[in-house]
C-alpha positions in Angstrom: 0.9 -49.8 -152.0 -1.1 -48.0 -149.3 -3.2 -50.1 -146.9 -7.0 -49.6 -147.3 -9.1 -49.7 -144.1 -12.6 -51.0 -144.4 -15.5 -50.6 -142.0 -17.6 -53.5 -143.1 -20.4 -55.8 -142.0 -23.2 -53.6 -143.3 -23.9 -56.0 -144.8 -21.6 -59.0 -145.0 -22.9 -59.4 -148.6 -21.7 -55.9 -149.6 -18.5 -56.3 -147.7 -17.6 -59.5 -149.5 -18.3 -57.8 -152.8 -15.9 -54.9 -151.8 -13.2 -57.4 -150.8 -13.5 -59.3 -154.1 -13.6 -56.1 -156.2 -10.7 -54.4 -154.5 -8.5 -57.4 -155.0 -9.5 -57.9 -158.6 -9.0 -54.2 -159.3 -5.4 -54.2 -157.9 -4.6 -57.4 -159.8 -6.0 -55.8 -163.0 -3.6 -52.8 -162.5 -0.5 -54.7 -161.3 -0.9 -58.2 -162.7 0.9 -61.3 -161.4 -0.1 -62.3 -157.9 -0.8 -58.8 -156.7 -3.9 -58.1 -154.5 -4.9 -55.3 -152.3 -3.4 -54.4 -148.9 -6.4 -54.4 -146.6 -7.4 -54.2 -143.0 -11.0 -54.7 -142.1 -13.3 -54.3 -139.1 -16.7 -56.0 -139.6 -19.8 -55.5 -137.4 -22.7 -57.7 -136.4 -25.3 -56.7 -138.9 -28.1 -57.2 -136.4 -26.6 -54.3 -134.4 -26.5 -52.1 -137.4 -30.1 -52.8 -138.5 -31.4 -52.2 -135.0 -29.7 -48.8 -134.9 -30.9 -47.9 -138.3 -34.5 -49.0 -137.9 -34.9 -47.5 -134.4 -33.0 -44.3 -135.0 -30.2 -45.1 -132.6 -27.8 -42.9 -134.6 -25.8 -41.7 -131.6 -25.1 -45.3 -130.6 -24.2 -46.2 -134.1 -21.9 -43.1 -134.5 -20.0 -44.0 -131.3 -19.5 -47.5 -132.5 -18.3 -46.5 -135.9 -15.9 -43.9 -134.4 -14.4 -46.7 -132.3 -14.0 -48.9 -135.4 -12.4 -46.1 -137.4 -9.9 -45.6 -134.6 -9.2 -49.4 -134.7 -8.4 -49.2 -138.4 -6.0 -46.4 -137.9 -4.3 -48.2 -135.0 -4.1 -51.3 -137.3 -2.0 -49.4 -139.8 -4.6 -48.3 -142.4 -3.4 -45.4 -144.6 -6.9 -44.3 -145.4 -10.3 -45.8 -144.9 -13.8 -46.3 -146.3 -17.2 -47.5 -145.2 -19.1 -50.0 -147.3 -22.6 -48.6 -146.5 -24.2 -45.6 -148.1 -26.6 -45.4 -145.2 -23.9 -45.2 -142.6 -22.3 -42.2 -144.3 -25.0 -40.3 -142.5 -22.5 -40.5 -139.6 -19.3 -39.7 -141.5 -18.7 -36.5 -139.7 -18.9 -38.4 -136.4 -16.7 -41.3 -137.1 -14.0 -39.3 -139.0 -13.6 -36.7 -136.3 -10.1 -36.9 -134.8 -8.7 -39.3 -137.3 -5.3 -38.6 -138.7 -5.9 -40.8 -141.8 -8.1 -39.7 -144.7 -11.7 -41.0 -145.3 -12.8 -41.8 -148.8 -16.5 -40.7 -149.0 -18.7 -42.8 -151.2 -20.5 -39.8 -152.8 -17.4 -38.1 -154.2 -16.3 -40.7 -156.8 -20.0 -41.3 -157.8 -20.6 -37.6 -158.2 -17.5 -37.1 -160.3 -18.6 -39.9 -162.6 -22.0 -38.3 -163.0 -20.3 -35.0 -163.9 -18.0 -36.7 -166.3 -21.1 -38.2 -168.1 -22.4 -34.6 -168.4 -25.5 -35.3 -166.3 -27.0 -33.1 -163.6 -30.3 -34.6 -162.6 -30.1 -38.2 -161.2 -32.4 -40.5 -159.2 -31.1 -42.0 -156.0 -32.1 -45.5 -154.9 -31.1 -46.9 -151.5 -32.4 -47.7 -148.0 -35.3 -45.6 -146.7 -32.9 -43.4 -144.6 -30.8 -42.7 -147.7 -33.8 -41.8 -149.9 -36.0 -40.0 -147.4 -33.4 -37.8 -145.7 -30.9 -35.2 -146.9 -27.6 -36.4 -145.7 -26.4 -37.8 -149.0 -28.6 -35.8 -151.3 -27.2 -32.5 -149.8 -23.6 -33.5 -150.6 -24.4 -34.3 -154.2 -26.2 -31.0 -154.6 -24.1 -28.6 -152.6 -20.7 -29.9 -153.5 -21.3 -31.1 -157.0 -24.4 -29.3 -158.3 -26.3 -32.5 -159.0 -30.1 -32.5 -158.6 -31.3 -35.6 -156.8 -34.7 -37.3 -157.4 -36.0 -40.0 -155.2 -38.9 -42.5 -155.4 -42.2 -41.7 -153.8 -42.6 -42.8 -150.1 -44.5 -46.0 -151.0 -41.8 -47.1 -153.4 -39.1 -46.2 -150.8 -40.8 -48.6 -148.3 -40.8 -51.4 -150.8 -37.2 -50.9 -152.0 -36.0 -50.7 -148.3 -37.8 -53.9 -147.4 -36.2 -55.7 -150.4 -32.7 -54.5 -149.3 -33.0 -55.6 -145.7 -35.1 -58.8 -146.1 -33.6 -60.1 -149.3 -30.4 -58.5 -150.7 -28.7 -58.3 -147.3 -29.4 -62.1 -147.0 -27.9 -62.8 -150.4 -31.3 -63.3 -152.1 -31.6 -61.8 -155.6 -34.9 -62.7 -157.2 -36.5 -61.9 -160.5 -39.4 -60.3 -158.6 -37.1 -57.9 -156.8 -35.3 -57.0 -160.0 -38.5 -56.3 -161.7 -39.6 -54.0 -158.8 -36.4 -52.0 -158.9 -36.4 -51.7 -162.7 -40.0 -50.5 -162.6 -39.0 -47.7 -160.3 -36.0 -46.8 -162.5 -38.3 -46.6 -165.5 -40.8 -44.4 -163.8 -38.1 -42.0 -162.5 -36.5 -41.8 -166.0 -39.9 -41.1 -167.5 -40.3 -38.2 -165.1 -37.0 -36.6 -166.1 -34.1 -38.3 -164.2 -31.1 -38.7 -166.5 -29.7 -41.7 -164.8 -29.8 -43.5 -161.5 -27.4 -43.9 -158.5 -27.4 -47.5 -157.1 -27.0 -45.9 -153.7 -27.0 -49.0 -151.6 -24.0 -51.3 -152.0 -26.2 -54.4 -152.4 -28.2 -53.0 -155.3 -25.5 -53.5 -157.9 -25.7 -57.2 -157.2 -29.4 -57.1 -158.2 -29.5 -54.7 -161.2 -26.8 -53.6 -163.6 -26.3 -51.3 -166.6 -27.2 -54.2 -168.9 -30.7 -54.3 -167.5 -31.4 -50.8 -168.8 -28.7 -49.9 -171.4 -30.4 -46.6 -172.2 -30.5 -45.3 -168.6 -27.0 -44.5 -167.1 -26.5 -46.4 -163.8 -23.9 -45.3 -161.3 -22.7 -48.2 -159.2 -21.5 -46.7 -155.9 -19.6 -49.9 -155.0 -17.7 -50.0 -158.2 -16.9 -46.3 -158.3 -15.8 -46.4 -154.6 -13.5 -49.3 -155.3 -12.0 -47.6 -158.3 -11.3 -44.5 -156.3 -9.8 -46.5 -153.4 -7.5 -48.4 -155.7 -6.4 -45.2 -157.4 -5.5 -43.7 -154.0 -3.8 -46.9 -152.8 -1.5 -47.1 -155.8 -0.9 -43.3 -156.2 
């Protein structure tokens, strides 16, 4: 089994979900007492939120590059980052690494293609929705058109992520807000929705809207990581 490296802490809630899912997925494949071989580096989320909210991307990139190097030195065979938002810096923190990086967009995009869809809404933090760094990869590498909520909705969804979901708070009000945005985007032509922040799948799931395909970036990332680890 290959050892999976994890850049975590963004947030600790999402990181704990990754840890649980990775171990469960390996056990489902191998049975018995088997769990995943993992090595993790976890940041102080206050540092991460300060960098994201204040545009300190250069500082964040240098930090993540250091963490990626630490994972390689610790014996990881490949690595991943639990945050869609921090994939903005993927080119920075993967530079010079000898081990592969499993990008969160790629397994998600392949699942969208397998479903025969080509126009999908993207939910996530404000930087994820408002900028091109993830949207461009979906479009240029996989031919998927990406829709996003209007700016006012982006502000509300972002606030819920940082003030509630990242604190482990999952309320009926937040769920209703997210589902209303999903419904509006679907009504305007989106064929499905990417849950493009790794806390969102803890709030809403496919069972909330059976008729609108939802693509859980955490779950798809985990599946791809386990497939690679056991290849």
